Residue frames relative to the residue before (quaternion, step in Angstrom):
aa qw qx qy qz dx dy dz
M 1.0000 0.0000 0.0000 0.0000 0.00 0.00 0.00
N 0.3685 -0.7383 0.5247 0.2093 3.56 -0.87 0.97
L 0.1066 -0.8415 0.5287 0.0328 3.58 -0.40 1.19
T 0.4330 0.6732 -0.4975 0.3343 3.61 1.21 0.13
P 0.5250 -0.6508 0.4264 0.3450 3.61 -0.87 0.84
K 0.4859 -0.6766 0.4785 0.2777 3.53 -1.03 0.86
E 0.5142 -0.6286 0.4912 0.3148 3.53 -1.02 0.84
P 0.5038 -0.6621 0.4404 0.3376 3.66 -0.77 0.88
F 0.6747 -0.5468 0.3356 0.3649 3.55 -1.14 0.80
L 0.7177 0.4507 -0.2756 0.4537 3.61 0.75 -0.98
K 0.6110 0.5290 -0.3565 0.4688 3.56 1.13 -0.58
A 0.6237 0.5338 -0.3274 0.4678 3.58 1.02 -0.85
L 0.6469 0.5406 -0.3015 0.4454 3.56 1.00 -0.91
K 0.6391 0.5244 -0.3114 0.4685 3.53 1.11 -0.71
N 0.7310 0.4637 -0.2264 0.4465 3.55 1.01 -0.92
R 0.8215 -0.0144 0.0452 0.5683 3.60 1.06 -0.59
V 0.5650 -0.5516 0.4778 0.3849 3.55 -1.33 0.25
L 0.2423 -0.7811 0.5599 0.1332 3.58 -0.87 0.94
L 0.2881 -0.7643 0.5593 0.1411 3.54 -1.07 0.83
F 0.2619 -0.7459 0.5974 0.1350 3.54 -0.84 1.08
D 0.5887 -0.5703 0.4355 0.3722 3.57 -1.32 0.16
G 0.5446 -0.6037 0.4665 0.3485 3.57 -1.31 -0.25
A 0.8151 -0.2808 0.1905 0.4695 3.55 -1.27 -0.42
M 0.3334 -0.7309 0.5624 0.1958 3.56 -1.18 0.65
G 0.6670 0.5569 -0.3145 0.3823 3.60 0.81 -1.03
T 0.6925 0.4677 -0.2904 0.4662 3.58 0.87 -0.94
E 0.6228 0.5231 -0.3485 0.4659 3.60 1.12 -0.60
I 0.6115 0.5346 -0.3476 0.4684 3.59 1.08 -0.70
Q 0.6277 0.5612 -0.3331 0.4244 3.59 1.00 -0.84
K 0.6000 0.5870 -0.3616 0.4058 3.60 1.12 -0.62
F 0.6268 0.5076 -0.3413 0.4827 3.60 1.24 -0.32
D 0.3258 -0.7824 0.4672 0.2519 3.56 1.38 -0.03
P 0.0567 0.8496 -0.5232 0.0359 3.61 0.74 1.00
K 0.2786 -0.7262 0.6079 0.1593 3.56 -1.15 0.79
P 0.7006 -0.4671 0.3048 0.4450 3.62 -1.16 0.40
D 0.7205 0.4502 -0.2867 0.4427 3.60 0.89 -0.82
D 0.5043 0.6093 -0.4455 0.4194 3.60 1.26 0.22
F 0.6798 0.4767 -0.2782 0.4829 3.58 1.25 -0.42
P 0.6242 -0.5322 0.3931 0.4155 3.63 -1.13 0.49
N 0.8512 0.0338 -0.0751 0.5183 3.57 -0.95 0.98
G 0.5899 -0.6162 0.3564 0.3812 3.58 1.17 0.60
K 0.3884 0.7291 -0.4809 0.2937 3.60 1.21 0.43
D 0.2831 -0.8082 0.4963 0.1429 3.54 0.13 1.33
G 0.8108 0.2670 -0.1971 0.4821 3.59 -0.94 0.90
F 0.5141 0.6239 -0.4295 0.4025 3.60 1.28 0.01
N 0.1381 -0.8654 0.4771 0.0658 3.56 0.59 1.25
D 0.6540 0.5187 -0.3312 0.4399 3.59 0.94 -0.84
G 0.6160 0.5852 -0.3298 0.4115 3.58 1.18 -0.63
L 0.5044 0.6598 -0.4231 0.3623 3.59 1.24 -0.24
V 0.4856 0.6427 -0.4430 0.3936 3.60 1.24 -0.23
I 0.6838 0.4629 -0.2763 0.4918 3.58 1.17 -0.58
T 0.7983 0.3405 -0.1657 0.4682 3.59 0.76 -1.05
H 0.8196 0.0748 -0.0238 0.5675 3.62 1.03 -0.70
P 0.0065 -0.8336 0.5524 0.0024 3.61 0.62 1.03
E 0.5976 0.5886 -0.3656 0.4034 3.60 1.13 -0.63
W 0.5920 0.5537 -0.3689 0.4547 3.64 1.13 -0.57
I 0.6882 0.4850 -0.2871 0.4568 3.54 0.82 -1.05
K 0.6321 0.5378 -0.3250 0.4534 3.55 1.00 -0.86
K 0.6478 0.5306 -0.3114 0.4493 3.55 0.98 -0.89
I 0.6477 0.5062 -0.3146 0.4746 3.60 1.01 -0.83
H 0.6230 0.5295 -0.3341 0.4689 3.60 0.93 -0.89
K 0.6743 0.5284 -0.2879 0.4280 3.54 0.89 -1.04
K 0.6346 0.5429 -0.3249 0.4439 3.56 0.98 -0.89
Y 0.6773 0.4831 -0.2917 0.4721 3.57 0.97 -0.85
L 0.6397 0.5067 -0.3277 0.4760 3.57 1.03 -0.72
E 0.6446 0.5124 -0.3164 0.4710 3.57 1.03 -0.77
A 0.6497 0.5119 -0.3077 0.4703 3.59 1.16 -0.64
G 0.6467 -0.5707 0.3021 0.4060 3.58 1.28 -0.06
A 0.3743 0.7275 -0.5005 0.2830 3.61 1.24 0.19
D 0.3706 -0.6996 0.5641 0.2347 3.57 -1.07 0.79
C 0.7949 0.1980 -0.0566 0.5707 3.55 1.13 -0.77
I 0.1113 -0.7538 0.6390 0.1047 3.56 -1.08 0.72
E 0.3731 -0.7097 0.5529 0.2266 3.53 -1.14 0.71
T 0.5051 -0.6378 0.4871 0.3177 3.56 -1.04 0.77
N 0.4749 -0.6618 0.5004 0.2935 3.58 -1.16 0.61
S 0.4217 0.7190 -0.4306 0.3462 3.56 0.82 1.09
F 0.1912 0.8384 -0.4948 0.1253 3.57 1.26 0.41
G 0.7963 0.2463 -0.1158 0.5402 3.59 0.95 -0.89
S 0.4968 0.6988 -0.3991 0.3250 3.59 1.09 0.59
N 0.3306 0.6693 -0.5840 0.3189 3.56 0.97 0.79
K 0.6951 -0.5165 0.2897 0.4076 3.58 -1.16 0.53
L 0.6561 0.5289 -0.3316 0.4240 3.62 0.92 -0.85
K 0.6574 0.4833 -0.3049 0.4911 3.58 1.04 -0.76
L 0.6728 0.4984 -0.3079 0.4519 3.59 0.90 -0.90
D 0.5455 0.6072 -0.3947 0.4218 3.60 1.15 -0.55
E 0.6343 0.5537 -0.3293 0.4274 3.58 1.03 -0.84
Y 0.7485 0.3729 -0.2044 0.5088 3.59 1.14 -0.62
G 0.5739 -0.6258 0.3705 0.3765 3.58 1.28 0.14
F 0.6252 0.5449 -0.3441 0.4401 3.59 1.20 0.35
G 0.3261 0.8010 -0.4622 0.1960 3.59 1.30 0.11
D 0.6923 0.4811 -0.2926 0.4513 3.58 0.97 -0.81
Q 0.6871 0.4311 -0.2839 0.5113 3.59 1.30 -0.06
T 0.2169 0.8428 -0.4817 0.1028 3.60 1.27 0.28
V 0.6844 0.4873 -0.3098 0.4452 3.61 0.78 -0.96
E 0.6952 0.4792 -0.2783 0.4578 3.59 0.77 -1.04
F 0.6324 0.5611 -0.3130 0.4328 3.54 1.01 -0.93
N 0.7023 0.4512 -0.2634 0.4835 3.59 0.87 -0.97
K 0.5977 0.5619 -0.3575 0.4463 3.55 1.08 -0.70
K 0.6555 0.5230 -0.2960 0.4573 3.55 0.96 -0.95
I 0.6524 0.5134 -0.3099 0.4635 3.59 0.95 -0.91
A 0.6626 0.5040 -0.3040 0.4633 3.59 0.95 -0.90
Q 0.6538 0.5296 -0.3197 0.4357 3.58 0.93 -0.89
L 0.6164 0.5491 -0.3421 0.4489 3.58 1.07 -0.75
A 0.6710 0.4857 -0.2955 0.4759 3.59 0.95 -0.89
V 0.6439 0.5246 -0.3218 0.4545 3.59 0.94 -0.91
E 0.6373 0.5385 -0.3131 0.4536 3.55 0.96 -0.94
T 0.6487 0.5195 -0.3195 0.4552 3.60 0.98 -0.83
T 0.6699 0.5074 -0.3200 0.4375 3.61 0.90 -0.83
T 0.6044 0.5822 -0.3755 0.3935 3.62 1.07 -0.58
E 0.5896 0.5716 -0.3716 0.4330 3.60 1.23 -0.30
F 0.6962 0.4261 -0.2560 0.5179 3.60 1.28 -0.25
T 0.0293 -0.8461 0.5310 -0.0349 3.56 -0.38 1.23
D 0.4388 0.7287 -0.4408 0.2866 3.60 1.28 0.12
K 0.7769 -0.0629 0.0753 0.6220 3.58 1.13 -0.67
P 0.6468 -0.5135 0.3536 0.4394 3.62 -1.16 0.30
R 0.0881 -0.7619 0.6398 0.0485 3.57 -1.04 0.84
Y 0.2124 -0.8088 0.5439 0.0696 3.55 -0.94 0.93
V 0.2579 -0.7379 0.6030 0.1593 3.54 -1.20 0.64
V 0.1347 -0.8006 0.5833 0.0256 3.54 -0.76 1.14
G 0.3648 -0.7622 0.5006 0.1879 3.57 -0.71 1.12
S 0.2491 -0.8062 0.5256 0.1083 3.56 -0.43 1.27
M 0.0134 -0.7883 0.6143 -0.0343 3.55 -0.87 1.07
G 0.1258 -0.8186 0.5595 0.0322 3.57 -0.24 1.29
P 0.7261 -0.4631 0.2910 0.4167 3.59 -1.30 0.10
T 0.5517 -0.6259 0.4446 0.3257 3.57 -1.26 0.41
G 0.5123 -0.6101 0.4455 0.4085 3.57 1.19 -0.53
F 0.6359 0.4639 -0.3298 0.5212 3.58 1.33 -0.08
L 0.2284 -0.7468 0.6055 0.1534 3.58 -1.24 0.44
P 0.2106 -0.8480 0.4680 0.1326 3.59 0.28 1.23
S 0.6452 0.5278 -0.3352 0.4391 3.64 1.14 -0.46
S 0.6587 0.5526 -0.3167 0.4005 3.58 1.16 -0.50
N 0.4727 -0.6563 0.5063 0.2992 3.55 -1.32 0.28
D 0.3460 0.7574 -0.4924 0.2533 3.56 1.25 0.14
P 0.4798 -0.7041 0.4338 0.2930 3.62 -0.71 1.02
D 0.7153 0.4266 -0.2652 0.4858 3.62 1.08 -0.62
L 0.7931 0.3633 -0.1733 0.4572 3.56 0.79 -1.03
G 0.7342 0.4627 -0.2359 0.4372 3.57 1.14 -0.61
Q 0.6950 0.4958 -0.2834 0.4368 3.56 1.10 -0.63
I 0.4113 0.6681 -0.5192 0.3389 3.56 0.24 1.25
P 0.5162 -0.6469 0.4416 0.3463 3.61 -0.87 0.83
L 0.5206 -0.6678 0.4325 0.3098 3.58 -0.84 0.96
D 0.5882 0.5893 -0.3604 0.4206 3.58 1.10 -0.69
E 0.6309 0.5542 -0.3280 0.4327 3.54 1.07 -0.81
I 0.6587 0.4913 -0.3015 0.4836 3.57 1.02 -0.84
R 0.6421 0.5266 -0.3226 0.4542 3.58 0.91 -0.93
N 0.6808 0.4980 -0.2775 0.4599 3.56 0.93 -0.96
A 0.6048 0.5656 -0.3506 0.4375 3.59 1.07 -0.77
F 0.6946 0.4470 -0.2620 0.4992 3.58 1.03 -0.82
A 0.6128 0.5626 -0.3570 0.4248 3.60 1.02 -0.76
L 0.6669 0.4941 -0.2999 0.4702 3.59 0.95 -0.88
Q 0.6411 0.5172 -0.3255 0.4642 3.57 1.00 -0.83
A 0.6689 0.5045 -0.3002 0.4560 3.57 0.85 -0.99
E 0.6154 0.5546 -0.3441 0.4419 3.58 1.01 -0.79
G 0.6724 0.4999 -0.2929 0.4606 3.58 0.89 -0.95
L 0.6645 0.5068 -0.3038 0.4575 3.57 0.94 -0.92
I 0.6461 0.5092 -0.3216 0.4689 3.59 0.99 -0.83
L 0.6642 0.4993 -0.3072 0.4638 3.60 0.92 -0.90
G 0.6630 0.5084 -0.2940 0.4642 3.57 1.16 -0.62
G 0.6017 -0.6433 0.3188 0.3498 3.57 1.28 0.00
V 0.3204 0.7539 -0.5277 0.2249 3.63 1.09 0.46
D 0.4699 -0.6854 0.4916 0.2603 3.57 -1.22 0.60
A 0.7851 0.0172 0.0088 0.6190 3.59 1.23 -0.44
L 0.3283 -0.7093 0.5807 0.2276 3.57 -1.29 0.34
L 0.1461 -0.7937 0.5890 0.0415 3.55 -1.05 0.87
I 0.1550 -0.7478 0.6405 0.0808 3.56 -0.67 1.14
E 0.0627 0.8730 -0.4741 0.0960 3.58 -0.28 1.19
T 0.8277 0.2344 -0.1957 0.4708 3.49 -1.45 0.35
S 0.2752 0.8078 -0.4766 0.2113 3.55 1.07 0.81
Q 0.2544 -0.7967 0.5385 0.1023 3.54 -0.86 1.06
D 0.7694 0.2776 -0.1190 0.5629 3.58 1.20 -0.52
I 0.4085 -0.7545 0.4526 0.2429 3.59 -0.49 1.17
L 0.5850 0.5533 -0.3834 0.4524 3.62 1.13 -0.50
E 0.6367 0.5149 -0.3347 0.4663 3.59 1.01 -0.74
V 0.6053 0.5415 -0.3568 0.4616 3.61 1.05 -0.71
K 0.6362 0.5295 -0.3253 0.4571 3.59 0.95 -0.88
L 0.6757 0.4949 -0.2912 0.4622 3.57 0.90 -0.96
A 0.6419 0.5195 -0.3198 0.4646 3.58 1.04 -0.77
I 0.6285 0.5196 -0.3310 0.4748 3.58 1.04 -0.77
E 0.6587 0.5023 -0.3105 0.4664 3.58 0.91 -0.92
G 0.6501 0.5169 -0.3102 0.4626 3.58 0.97 -0.87
S 0.6410 0.5243 -0.3212 0.4594 3.59 1.03 -0.80
H 0.6492 0.5035 -0.3162 0.4744 3.59 0.98 -0.83
Q 0.6160 0.5391 -0.3419 0.4616 3.59 1.06 -0.74
A 0.6662 0.5072 -0.3019 0.4558 3.57 0.94 -0.93
M 0.6347 0.5228 -0.3347 0.4602 3.59 1.02 -0.77
E 0.6379 0.5199 -0.3225 0.4677 3.54 1.03 -0.81
K 0.6754 0.5154 -0.2901 0.4405 3.56 0.90 -0.97
T 0.7365 0.3996 -0.2297 0.4951 3.59 0.94 -0.89
G 0.3875 -0.7300 0.4759 0.3007 3.59 1.25 -0.32
K 0.6362 0.5098 -0.3301 0.4758 3.56 1.19 0.49
K 0.1755 -0.7941 0.5747 0.0909 3.57 -0.54 1.15
I 0.0465 0.7986 -0.5986 0.0410 3.59 -0.73 0.99
P 0.6545 -0.5311 0.3542 0.4051 3.61 -1.17 0.48
L 0.1949 -0.7833 0.5861 0.0709 3.53 -1.13 0.78
I 0.1278 -0.7830 0.6081 0.0286 3.54 -0.82 1.12
A 0.0901 -0.7966 0.5963 0.0411 3.60 -0.80 0.99
N 0.1081 -0.8099 0.5762 0.0198 3.55 -0.68 1.15
T 0.1376 -0.7294 0.6527 0.1518 3.50 -1.30 0.38
T 0.3022 -0.7312 0.5846 0.1799 3.53 -1.28 0.43
L 0.1074 -0.8204 0.5615 0.0063 3.57 -0.65 1.16
D 0.4446 -0.6560 0.5262 0.3083 3.57 -1.13 0.56
Q 0.7385 -0.4295 0.2651 0.4470 3.60 -1.25 0.01
Y 0.6678 0.4701 -0.3059 0.4894 3.59 1.26 -0.25
G 0.5808 -0.6328 0.3596 0.3645 3.59 1.27 0.24
K 0.5979 0.5530 -0.3684 0.4483 3.59 1.19 0.49
M 0.4656 -0.6166 0.5458 0.3243 3.54 -1.25 0.50
L 0.7507 -0.4263 0.2564 0.4347 3.57 -1.27 0.35
L 0.7654 0.3572 -0.1981 0.4974 3.60 0.93 -0.86
G 0.6973 -0.5327 0.2603 0.4028 3.57 1.21 0.49
T 0.4700 0.6726 -0.4546 0.3464 3.61 1.25 -0.02
N 0.2872 -0.7560 0.5533 0.1998 3.61 -0.83 0.90
I 0.7201 -0.4738 0.2900 0.4158 3.56 -1.28 0.33
Q 0.6245 0.5514 -0.3468 0.4310 3.59 1.00 -0.79
A 0.6874 0.4712 -0.2818 0.4755 3.58 0.89 -0.95
A 0.6408 0.5305 -0.3306 0.4458 3.59 0.95 -0.86
Y 0.6826 0.4978 -0.2861 0.4520 3.55 0.86 -1.01
T 0.6602 0.5172 -0.3069 0.4500 3.57 0.90 -0.95
T 0.6256 0.5707 -0.3301 0.4171 3.57 1.05 -0.80
V 0.8380 0.2442 -0.0969 0.4782 3.61 0.81 -0.93
S 0.4900 0.7233 -0.4211 0.2436 3.61 1.17 -0.37
D 0.7590 0.3447 -0.2260 0.5040 3.61 1.08 -0.51
M 0.4698 0.6908 -0.4290 0.3436 3.59 1.19 0.54
G 0.6451 -0.5454 0.3329 0.4190 3.58 1.12 0.53
I 0.4141 0.6670 -0.5137 0.3461 3.58 1.03 0.79
D 0.3940 -0.7351 0.5105 0.2095 3.57 -1.19 0.58
V 0.7750 0.1098 -0.0467 0.6205 3.56 1.19 -0.60
F 0.1528 -0.7491 0.6339 0.1170 3.57 -1.12 0.70
G 0.0169 0.8594 -0.5095 0.0394 3.58 -0.85 0.80
L 0.3161 -0.6826 0.6196 0.2242 3.47 -1.47 0.06
N 0.1280 0.7871 -0.6016 0.0462 3.57 -0.96 0.78
C 0.8309 0.2855 -0.2058 0.4309 3.51 -1.39 0.40
S 0.7179 0.5057 -0.3351 0.3414 3.55 -1.43 -0.32
T 0.8232 -0.0018 0.0247 0.5672 3.63 0.75 -0.97
G 0.5638 -0.5350 0.4780 0.4092 3.52 -1.35 -0.13
P 0.7359 -0.4299 0.2745 0.4453 3.59 -1.25 0.00
L 0.6364 0.5739 -0.3543 0.3742 3.60 0.89 -0.86
E 0.6718 0.5033 -0.2979 0.4546 3.58 0.97 -0.89
M 0.6437 0.5357 -0.3177 0.4447 3.59 1.21 -0.46
T 0.4538 0.7563 -0.4188 0.2161 3.58 1.20 -0.50
P 0.6931 0.4645 -0.3268 0.4439 3.69 0.67 -0.91
S 0.6589 0.5117 -0.3118 0.4547 3.59 1.00 -0.82
V 0.6470 0.5070 -0.3198 0.4712 3.58 0.97 -0.86
Q 0.6299 0.5403 -0.3312 0.4490 3.57 1.00 -0.84
W 0.6644 0.4979 -0.3076 0.4648 3.59 0.90 -0.93
L 0.6616 0.5079 -0.3107 0.4557 3.60 0.91 -0.92
D 0.6366 0.5349 -0.3256 0.4501 3.57 1.00 -0.84
E 0.6498 0.5402 -0.3118 0.4344 3.58 1.02 -0.82
Q 0.5855 0.5809 -0.3787 0.4199 3.62 1.18 -0.43
K 0.1632 -0.8439 0.4932 0.1340 3.58 1.30 -0.47
E 0.4847 0.6841 -0.4160 0.3522 3.54 1.02 0.78
H 0.8265 0.1469 -0.0523 0.5410 3.56 0.54 -1.18
N 0.5297 -0.5244 0.5405 0.3903 3.52 -1.32 0.34
L 0.2410 -0.7951 0.5451 0.1119 3.57 -1.02 0.80
L 0.2159 -0.7324 0.6331 0.1270 3.52 -1.24 0.68
V 0.0196 -0.7813 0.6237 0.0092 3.59 -1.00 0.83
V 0.1082 0.7970 -0.5773 0.1411 3.57 -0.39 1.29
P 0.0160 -0.8486 0.5284 -0.0201 3.61 0.23 1.27
N 0.5737 -0.5125 0.4900 0.4101 3.51 -1.41 -0.01
A 0.5679 -0.5477 0.4648 0.4020 3.55 -1.31 0.11
G 0.7936 -0.2158 0.0850 0.5624 3.55 0.59 1.22
M 0.6607 -0.4710 0.3887 0.4366 3.55 -1.34 0.02
P 0.5070 -0.6518 0.4519 0.3374 3.62 -0.96 0.73
E 0.1613 -0.7554 0.6258 0.1089 3.57 -1.07 0.77
N 0.3977 -0.7332 0.5011 0.2305 3.55 -0.93 0.88
E 0.0672 0.7819 -0.6162 0.0664 3.58 -0.67 1.09
G 0.8347 -0.1175 0.0351 0.5369 3.55 -0.40 1.25
G 0.7224 -0.4458 0.2456 0.4680 3.56 1.00 0.84
K 0.6546 0.4775 -0.3124 0.4959 3.57 1.29 0.07
A 0.4177 -0.6823 0.5352 0.2713 3.56 -1.06 0.75
V 0.0604 -0.7972 0.6007 -0.0040 3.56 -0.75 1.08
Y 0.1879 -0.7832 0.5876 0.0781 3.57 -0.95 0.93
K 0.1530 -0.8753 0.4579 0.0277 3.54 -0.45 1.22
M 0.4556 0.6877 -0.4736 0.3086 3.61 1.17 0.02
S 0.3986 -0.7381 0.4952 0.2261 3.57 -0.73 1.08
P 0.6621 -0.4776 0.3809 0.4342 3.58 -1.26 0.30
E 0.6590 0.5154 -0.3134 0.4492 3.61 0.98 -0.86
G 0.6512 0.5228 -0.3071 0.4564 3.59 0.98 -0.91
M 0.6650 0.4988 -0.2939 0.4718 3.53 0.99 -0.88
A 0.6498 0.5226 -0.3149 0.4533 3.56 0.96 -0.89
K 0.6470 0.5119 -0.3342 0.4557 3.58 0.98 -0.77
A 0.6714 0.5096 -0.3014 0.4458 3.59 0.88 -0.98
L 0.7187 0.4286 -0.2641 0.4797 3.59 0.85 -0.91
G 0.5714 0.5631 -0.3716 0.4673 3.58 1.20 -0.50
D 0.6265 0.5271 -0.3248 0.4735 3.58 1.07 -0.78
F 0.6158 0.5410 -0.3415 0.4598 3.59 1.01 -0.81
L 0.6697 0.5087 -0.3057 0.4464 3.57 0.86 -0.98
N 0.6766 0.4926 -0.2929 0.4623 3.58 1.04 -0.76
Q 0.7465 0.4266 -0.2183 0.4617 3.57 1.00 -0.86
F 0.8097 0.2568 -0.0892 0.5201 3.57 0.97 -0.85
P 0.2584 -0.8329 0.4682 0.1422 3.60 0.02 1.26
Q 0.6027 0.5694 -0.3736 0.4159 3.62 1.17 -0.40
V 0.5624 0.5913 -0.3995 0.4178 3.62 1.21 -0.36
R 0.0036 -0.8378 0.5420 -0.0663 3.57 -0.43 1.27
I 0.7509 0.2441 -0.1754 0.5881 3.58 1.29 -0.15
I 0.0356 0.7657 -0.6422 0.0066 3.56 -0.99 0.87
G 0.1294 0.7711 -0.6157 0.0974 3.55 -1.26 0.39
G 0.4708 -0.6874 0.4793 0.2758 3.57 -1.26 -0.20
C 0.2552 -0.7414 0.5994 0.1608 3.56 -1.14 0.70
C 0.8604 -0.0546 0.0221 0.5061 3.62 -1.02 -0.76
G 0.8164 0.2740 -0.2020 0.4664 3.55 -1.05 0.81
T 0.6244 0.5212 -0.3616 0.4557 3.60 1.21 -0.05
N 0.1151 -0.7882 0.6034 0.0388 3.55 -1.14 0.67
P 0.7616 -0.3744 0.2250 0.4787 3.64 -1.18 -0.01
E 0.6022 0.5594 -0.3762 0.4277 3.63 1.09 -0.53
H 0.6164 0.5266 -0.3400 0.4766 3.58 1.06 -0.72
I 0.6716 0.4994 -0.3016 0.4567 3.57 0.92 -0.91
R 0.6122 0.5452 -0.3443 0.4577 3.58 1.06 -0.74
A 0.6617 0.5035 -0.2990 0.4682 3.59 0.98 -0.89
L 0.6505 0.5033 -0.3154 0.4734 3.60 1.02 -0.75
R 0.5969 0.5672 -0.3547 0.4429 3.59 1.08 -0.73
K 0.6459 0.5395 -0.3044 0.4462 3.53 1.01 -0.93
V 0.6534 0.5243 -0.3023 0.4549 3.56 0.99 -0.92
I 0.6574 0.5018 -0.3090 0.4697 3.59 0.93 -0.92
D 0.6798 0.5000 -0.2974 0.4466 3.58 0.88 -0.95
E 0.6470 0.5158 -0.3193 0.4620 3.59 1.00 -0.82
K 0.6409 0.5147 -0.3240 0.4683 3.57 1.02 -0.81
A 0.6470 0.5189 -0.3209 0.4573 3.59 0.94 -0.86
Q 0.6359 0.5344 -0.3177 0.4573 3.58 1.03 -0.83
S 0.6983 0.4704 -0.2857 0.4578 3.56 0.83 -1.03
N 0.6022 0.5490 -0.3597 0.4545 3.60 1.12 -0.56
K 0.6373 0.5176 -0.3143 0.4766 3.55 1.09 -0.81
G 0.6563 0.5280 -0.2996 0.4480 3.51 0.98 -1.01
């Protein structure tokens, strides 16, 4: 067992490019889950598998770590209080997230070759607080902030190395999630790095029309450590936004695209970018944009994509030494 203290996440980020894992949902589908595999038969309650099939989640984490990921994301994408309320677990938000984080942390302890980090995933609530939509927009902002604060508290207590606000469609929700995360850090007395992501369409806009410049300006001085882009498109569509963010020379950047743009096949979204294609595109980002310090894969990516990205990072590190 490696007992040397792990280098802190932000220090590691300074010293080298960190590799995140790939998609979780599609890997869960490979187990062909049936409704009764989920808690209370709630089909599709992927985060709930921590209760009924923790061994599945552990196996997925392990595959990504074996592929060379430096960081794995907790299987807590939909575990803010508002989402958990839909499945009847809202009143257990803190404990639920703690359990999910502990499972990921436990998996990383099996790998002693280099530091491995656990990043607490916090996806959207399903509400759009900036919109005028009668169903999605009319919710007290405190409720959203609190939903994230409870989730962040559980993830911190479970031992995550950083928090990740991801796949965000509404910049106001990102602000509330950041505030909730800071509240949780205060409550637990533990300050950990905070990553804030936005999700842009192929035209560089968030769902409600916010462009990257406005999104970044809104949250860049809210005590975040990394700003990022994930999901929605492949790497190529992200290029103008990544270029603009890199030019700000302010924050470390995260770029975690899908395996290309989704293509509709028989009503299903299919992602066709190969591990090699993805590795080339993200390798180009690393060469062109020095602020990019984290790469990884979102929808449609699997351990093979992560293995290809590992190779690109290692080759770049070698050539830098040379």
